[in-house]
Structures are given as C-alpha cells and as structure tokens.
N, C-alpha and C positions, 0 to 999 in steps of 0.2 A: 348503547355502544359508546365506550369512552376511549380517549386517546391512549391511556395506559394499556388498555386491552388490545388496541390496534398495534402498538409497539411490541407488545408481548407476542401477538400472533405472528408478526413479521420475523421476530427473533427465532421462534420455534421453526418457522418455515425455512429461514436462512441456515440455521445450524443443524436442522434435521433431528431435533430431540429436545425434550424438556430440560434435561440436566445441563446440557451445554448452553441453552438459552438462559437458564437461571444464572449460570456463571457469568455470561456476557452482560446480563442486566443487573448483576449483583443483587439477586433476590434469592429467596429460598425456593426450592422446587415446588412445594405445596402452594406458594403464592403464585407461581407461574401457572400451575394447573388450575387454580381457582379463577384466575383471570380468563383463561381460555374457556373454562366451563361457563362463566357468566356471559362471555361473548357468544358462545354457541347457543345458549338459552335465549339471548336477546334476538338472535337471528333465526332461531328455530331450525338450525342445521348443524350437522357434524362437520367440522372443518378439517379434522385430521383422521387418518387411518392409522391406528396404533397396533403394532405387532411386537413380539418379544425383541426383535433385532433392530427395528427402526420405526420412525414416525414419518409418514408422507402425507401430503395434502390430498384431501378428498376433492371431488369435483366442485363442491361448494367452496372449498378453500382456494382452489385454483382460480375460481371466478372472483373471489374476494380480493386476492392478492394485489392485482394492479390498482384496484380502487383504494385499497389500504395505503399503498405507496403514494398515490396521488393525494390522499387525505393528509398524510404526514407532511408532504411537500407544501400543501396549501396552508397548513397550520404554521409551518416555518416561515412562509412568506408573509402571513398575517402578522406574526410577531415582529418580523423585520420592518414591515410597513409602519406599525405603531411606534416602534423604537426610533425610526428615523424622524418622527415628528418632534422628538424631544430635542432641546437645545444641546449642541455639542459642548463637551467639556473644554476648559481653557487649555489643558495640556493633552497632547496626544501620546498614547501608549499602544504599542503593537507587540503581542506575544505570540511566538511561533514554536511549535515542537516539530522536529524533523529527524528522519533517519540520518545516521552519521554520514553516510556517503552523500546524501542530498545536502547536508550542511557543508560538506567539504567541497563538492564539485558544482553545485547549482546555485546555492544561496549567495555566495560572496558578490558575484557580479550583479545579481538582481537587487540585493540590498544596497549596494553602492549607488545604483541608479535611483532606488526608492528614496534614499536619504538625501540625494541631491535635489529631488523634487519636493521632499517634505522634511526639511532639516530640523523642524521642531518636534518631530516624533521620536520618542524614546523606544528603541527596539530591543526586545529580549528574545534570544534563541536558545532553546533547550534541545539537546540531542538524546536519542534513545532508539531502541528497536521498535518494530511496528506495534507491538502490544503496548509498550510504554507510551508511544505517541498517541495511540487510541485512548488510553487511560487518562492522559493529560487533557485531551479534548473533552472526554465524557465528564471529567471532574471540574470542568470550567477553569482549569489552570491556564489555558492558552486560548487564543482566538482561532487559530488555524493549525492543522496538522498536515505534515507532508510525509508520505510514506508510500509503500507499494501495495497495490491490490488489497485495499482495506474496505470491508463492508460491515456495517452494523446498523441495526434499525434506528438507533438514536442519533446517527450522524448522517449528514448529506455528503455523498462522495462524488467528486468530479474528476474524471480522468484527464490529465493534462497532455500526456504524450506516452508513447511506447518507449520502454527502456530495456531492450533485450540484453541477454547475456551473450557476449561474443567470445568465441574461442580465439585466443590471441597468443602471440609469442614474440620474442625479440628476433628481428630478421637474421641475426647471426646464429641462432639456435638451429641445430640440425632438424628439429621437428617441424620447422617452418618451410622446408624446401618444397613440399607439396602443398599447393593452395587448396586442393580438394581432397578430402579424406573420407573413408568410411569409419563408422563408430568403432568397429573392431580394430582398426588401425590406430585410432586414438587411444584405445584401451591400454596399449603397451607403451605409450609415450610417457615421459616423466611429467606428472601433473601436480599442480599446487592447488589445494583446496583452502578455503578460509571460513571462519566464523561457523564452526560446527553447530548444527541445529537451526541455523537461520534459514530464511526462505530461499536465499541463493544456494546455500549448501544442499538443501532438500531438492531443489530443482535439478542441480547438477548431478547429485548422487542418483536421483530417480531416473535420469536419462540412461545411465548405464544399467541400473537395476532392472528396468523394464525390458532391456535387451538381453538380460541374463549375463552381463559382463561385469568384470571386477576391475575398476580403474587402478592404474599404477600411481598411487598418490605418494610422492616422494617427500612432500612437505605439507604440513597443515599449520596455518598461521591465524592470528586473531582477526584481522580485518582486511578490507579491500586495498587500502593504500600499501600495507605491508606486502600483500600478495603481488600487487603491481610492481613494487620495487624488486621483489625476488625474480619476477619474470624479466624485468629490464636487465637484470644481472645474469640472465641465461641459466637460471637454476631450474627452470621448468616452464611449462605452458599452463594456461589457466582460462577459465570461463569468467569473464569480468563484465560488469555493467557497461553498456555503451557510454553512459554519462561519465564514467570514471576514466575512460581511455580515449575520449574524443581528440584531445590535443596530441597525444602520443601517436595516434593513427594518422592525423594530418601531417605531423612532422616526420613520419616514417620511423619513429623509434619503436613502434610496435606494428605487427602485421596480423591480419585476421586470416583464419583458415575456415573453409566451408565444410561442414559435415553433410555429405550428400544423402545419407540414408536415415537421418534422424530429424525429428521436428525441431524447429527453432525454439529456443527458450525465451518465450515472450513474458514480459511483466509490464504492468502499467504504473506510471508515476501518478499518484493520486493526491488531491488536496481534500481534506475532510474538515467539516465544521459541525458543531452541535446544532441539532434541530431546535433545542430549547434556548440557546443563547444567541440573541440577535447580533449580527456583525456590527461593530463600530465602523465609522467611516474610515478610520485609519486602516483597518483590516480589509475593507472592501477595496480601497485604493491599491493595497498591496496585491490582493487577489486579481484585480484587473491587470496589473503590471505583470504578475506571474503568468497569467494566461497568454498574454502577448509575447512574453519572452520565451516561453516554452514552445509556442507554435513557430516562432522564428528560428529556433535552433535546428 
C-alpha cells in the first residue's frame, strides 16, 4: 500500500469515476486504473463496484475510506513536523490564491492586520475562480488557497465559515416590499444574474430549475461587484454572497427577502493547502489569523 495509491483511491471515491479522477490528478486513466488494481491486490479486496453508468465504493472501499483519509492527514502532519525543525529563512514570503470576491471583500482587512503584526513579510495575492485556485495550490505556486466548497484528495480543506447566497434588493425597489416570498413570486421579479457557469450561477439557476420555474433574468453581468452596483441602482434583485453585502445590509442600503418555500443556498468558505507542501511559518501565522477573523465576523 503506497501513498500515491491511497490518494488515487480517494480521488476515484470523491469524483465517482476513473476518468474524472484522472483529470483531477493530472494522470492518464490507465495509470489511475493501475494504481487501484495494485491497491486492491495488496489488500486482497475489491474496492469499487463498476457499472456502465457509474463507479461506487464496495463494502471494503467504504471501510477503507476513513482510514485512507486519516493516513493522508498523518502524512501531511509528519511532513509539517519535520519541516518545522529546519531553520527559518531570513526573509518571509506569503503567497495566497483566492476567489475574486474573497480577495475583494475578505482579504483587505485581514491582510492589513497581518502586515501590522508581521511587517517584514512580503505578501503575494493571486485571484481566480475555484478551479484556478485549486490548480495553483496543487502546482505549489501558492501556500494557501481561499475558495468555496473545494475538495480534492491532494489538498487539506478546512471550512472557515458559511457564506450563503442572500436574496437582496435596494429598499426603494418595488420587489422589496414583501419581506417573505414564495419562489413562484420571485420567478416573475426582475432578476440580475452574474458570472455564468460559476458555482453561484449554478446554485441560483438550479434553485428555479428544480422547481420547474424560469427566472425573469433582466440582466447578466460579469461579476459580483457589478451585480451589486446594478442592484443598488434599482435595476433588479439578485442572489449575492453574504460576504459581499454585509456592509450594505448593516447600513440599510440593501434589504434581504426570505423565500419561504425553498432551501437556503448554502456555501462554505474554505481554505486549502497542499498535503505535499509543508506550511511555512508565515503561512501558518496567516492561517491562524484568518481562522480567528472569520469566526469573529
């Protein structure tokens, strides 16, 4: 049983197939199959039930999964413990990849405090979508990644806080007169969607699709900030991340409406790090500050 085999096993289990696991691990599909076959041979058990339509864990695979996750966690901790015995470098560098909205609405205040505590650390922040953030972490280009609901067998994921999508509008807009609405009533209101194909767009669109409804989308824009500005100018209503509208809700510039017959659109704000790359002390200090800051919000 080898670490690469365990990582591959968890990838297949997480993505539900050999092809998607191969893409995530950036391996060929035969290489993924070979690793699983060798792992099954070493354990003397079949780990997956393969059908034409999908791949599911066998009873042996379900038994192995929590032990495999604990094993990778232990390997990561071992690497970290050894790394911390090495003398620290003379200059500190911290590299972060983050989703655009996280870079815009969360990081500025946290980085201001971090730099006041550690003025000698040079900080680099790169923005991208969730997949780009994950890739930068996997490639070792950054120390930490900040995105939403990211899982991958080669990264350790910690959820910092919930960041739901809230249905909001400018108080002067006619659509905000009722504070509680049914989804069918929301369907006919002028809606603004953003970032087509993103996780936010998929969540919002799926809310209506599952109910067999067609939302009245009057505007589609590139990003969250543009969408928020359109809402503030009463051009429509939108589902926006709580993180992006906290100040406007507190000041009364925006108002939330509750949809009584639909599930809330929950998402987690996650920090990810490579299991293979030990954290530098600069990154660990930032992670500690990030945890305390997000709990306090």
